[in-house]
N, CA and C of each residue as an Amber inpcrd file, in Angstrom:
protein
   162
 -37.0260000  -7.3020000  68.8280000 -37.1320000  -7.7040000  70.2130000
 -37.8210000  -6.5750000  70.9640000 -38.9620000  -6.8780000  71.5510000
 -39.7460000  -5.8650000  72.2770000 -40.0400000  -4.6500000  71.3990000
 -40.3030000  -4.8900000  70.1080000 -40.6320000  -3.8080000  69.1940000
 -39.4430000  -3.0660000  68.6130000 -38.2480000  -3.5010000  68.9130000
 -37.0360000  -2.8500000  68.4020000 -36.2460000  -3.8660000  67.5940000
 -35.7910000  -3.4490000  66.4220000 -34.9700000  -4.3380000  65.6020000
 -33.5190000  -4.2350000  66.0400000 -32.9110000  -5.3780000  66.2490000
 -31.5100000  -5.4440000  66.6500000 -30.7120000  -6.1060000  65.5420000
 -29.5190000  -5.6360000  65.3300000 -28.6050000  -6.2610000  64.3880000
 -27.4030000  -6.7310000  65.1890000 -27.1620000  -8.0310000  65.1400000
 -26.0210000  -8.6090000  65.8340000 -24.9710000  -8.9210000  64.7760000
 -23.8310000  -8.3010000  64.8960000 -22.7550000  -8.4970000  63.9250000
 -21.7010000  -9.4110000  64.5240000 -21.5240000 -10.5390000  63.9010000
 -20.5180000 -11.5180000  64.2910000 -19.7740000 -11.9520000  63.0340000
 -18.5740000 -12.4670000  63.1880000 -17.9000000 -13.0260000  62.0160000
 -18.7040000 -14.2250000  61.5000000 -18.5920000 -14.5480000  60.2090000
 -19.2930000 -15.7260000  59.6830000 -18.8700000 -16.9820000  60.4390000
 -19.8120000 -17.9040000  60.5810000 -19.5300000 -19.1480000  61.3120000
 -18.5460000 -20.0360000  60.5510000 -18.5080000 -19.8890000  59.2250000
 -17.5880000 -20.6860000  58.4040000 -17.3080000 -19.9400000  57.1120000
 -16.2230000 -20.2990000  56.4470000 -15.8550000 -19.6610000  55.1790000
 -16.7860000 -20.1370000  54.0800000 -17.1520000 -19.2380000  53.2060000
 -18.0030000 -19.5810000  52.0730000 -17.2180000 -19.3890000  50.7850000
 -17.5350000 -20.2130000  49.8090000 -16.8560000 -20.0830000  48.5110000
 -17.7000000 -19.2690000  47.5360000 -18.8100000 -18.7020000  48.0080000
 -19.6860000 -17.8790000  47.1840000 -19.9640000 -16.5800000  47.9400000
 -20.3620000 -15.5390000  47.2280000 -20.6930000 -14.2920000  47.9260000
 -21.9880000 -14.4710000  48.7260000 -21.9430000 -14.1890000  49.9970000
 -23.0910000 -14.4210000  50.8670000 -24.0280000 -13.2220000  50.9420000
 -23.7060000 -12.1330000  50.2610000 -24.5440000 -10.9470000  50.3140000
 -25.8290000 -11.1150000  49.5210000 -26.7730000 -10.2320000  49.7580000
 -28.0310000 -10.2240000  49.0280000 -28.2040000  -8.8600000  48.3750000
 -28.8460000  -8.8420000  47.2270000 -29.0250000  -7.6080000  46.4740000
 -30.4860000  -7.4830000  46.0830000 -31.1290000  -6.4270000  46.5200000
 -32.5210000  -6.1510000  46.1920000 -32.5860000  -4.7570000  45.5710000
 -32.5140000  -4.6480000  44.2410000 -32.4170000  -3.3340000  43.6040000
 -33.6260000  -2.4330000  43.8520000 -34.8190000  -2.9840000  44.0840000
 -35.9950000  -2.1540000  44.2910000 -36.2470000  -1.7780000  45.7350000
 -35.3710000  -2.2030000  46.6390000 -35.5990000  -1.9500000  48.0630000
 -34.4360000  -1.1320000  48.6190000 -34.7580000   0.0480000  49.0880000
 -33.7110000   0.8710000  49.7060000 -33.6950000   0.5910000  51.2020000
 -32.5740000   0.7330000  51.7660000 -32.4330000   0.4760000  53.1960000
 -31.8370000   1.6690000  53.9110000 -31.9940000   1.6690000  55.1990000
 -31.4320000   2.7350000  56.0220000 -30.9830000   2.1180000  57.3410000
 -29.8300000   2.4970000  57.7750000 -29.2950000   2.0140000  59.0380000
 -28.7850000   3.2110000  59.8240000 -29.2120000   3.3200000  61.0500000
 -28.7340000   4.3790000  61.9320000 -27.9580000   3.7050000  63.0580000
 -26.6900000   4.0040000  63.1320000 -25.8360000   3.4420000  64.1880000
 -25.8960000   4.3940000  65.3760000 -26.4940000   3.9200000  66.4600000
 -26.5640000   4.7470000  67.6630000 -25.3070000   4.5800000  68.5060000
 -25.0210000   3.3170000  68.8300000 -23.8540000   3.0530000  69.6670000
 -23.6480000   1.5480000  69.7660000 -22.4730000   1.1630000  70.1870000
 -22.2000000  -0.2420000  70.5020000 -22.6340000  -0.4810000  71.9410000
 -23.1840000  -1.6390000  72.1910000 -23.6200000  -1.9770000  73.5430000
 -22.4230000  -2.3410000  74.4090000 -22.5630000  -2.0760000  75.6720000
 -21.5610000  -2.5170000  76.6300000 -21.6630000  -4.0370000  76.7530000
 -20.5800000  -4.7080000  77.1190000 -20.6270000  -6.1680000  77.2280000
 -21.7620000  -6.6830000  78.1200000 -22.0390000  -5.9880000  79.2070000
 -23.1110000  -6.4170000  80.1130000 -24.4750000  -6.3070000  79.4340000
 -24.6830000  -5.2330000  78.6520000 -25.9430000  -5.0580000  77.9290000
 -26.1170000  -6.1560000  76.8800000 -25.0500000  -6.4560000  76.1750000
 -25.0970000  -7.5100000  75.1610000 -25.4390000  -8.8530000  75.7900000
 -24.7960000  -9.1760000  76.8890000 -25.0490000 -10.4550000  77.5630000
 -26.4960000 -10.5490000  78.0240000 -27.0520000  -9.4650000  78.5510000
 -28.4390000  -9.4730000  79.0270000 -29.4070000  -9.6740000  77.8660000
 -29.1780000  -9.0150000  76.7260000 -30.0530000  -9.1790000  75.5680000
 -29.9400000 -10.5740000  74.9790000 -28.7270000 -11.0730000  74.8270000
 -28.5400000 -12.4010000  74.2480000 -29.1340000 -13.4840000  75.1280000
 -29.1720000 -13.2690000  76.4320000 -29.7600000 -14.2570000  77.3390000
 -31.2790000 -14.3620000  77.1290000 -31.9000000 -13.3070000  76.5740000
 -33.3460000 -13.2810000  76.3720000 -33.7540000 -13.8170000  74.9960000
 -32.8020000 -14.0310000  74.1110000 -33.1000000 -14.4870000  72.7590000
 -33.0370000 -16.0100000  72.7210000 -34.0600000 -16.6150000  72.1400000
 -34.1150000 -18.0840000  72.0530000 -33.2070000 -18.5900000  70.9480000
 -32.7190000 -19.7960000  71.1180000 -31.9530000 -20.4590000  70.0640000
 -32.8910000 -20.7410000  68.8920000 -32.3970000 -20.6940000  67.6560000
 -33.2620000 -20.9900000  66.5130000 -33.7280000 -22.4380000  66.5410000
 -34.9560000 -22.6540000  66.0810000 -35.4790000 -24.0220000  65.9960000
 -34.7460000 -24.7690000  64.9010000 -34.4580000 -26.0300000  65.1350000
 -33.7360000 -26.8260000  64.1320000 -34.6070000 -27.9240000  63.6210000
């Protein structure tokens, strides 16, 4: 969003009977946790994100 990648962490929408994770052995990843957003910041960002096309 605006050149910045955001990760939104929510509980799964429903229970799964299979492992939902993905494994890519040739791809390393890196995550830097800066901070949790304040509720007002989260609401403002989510208001700017479109619903997925169905």
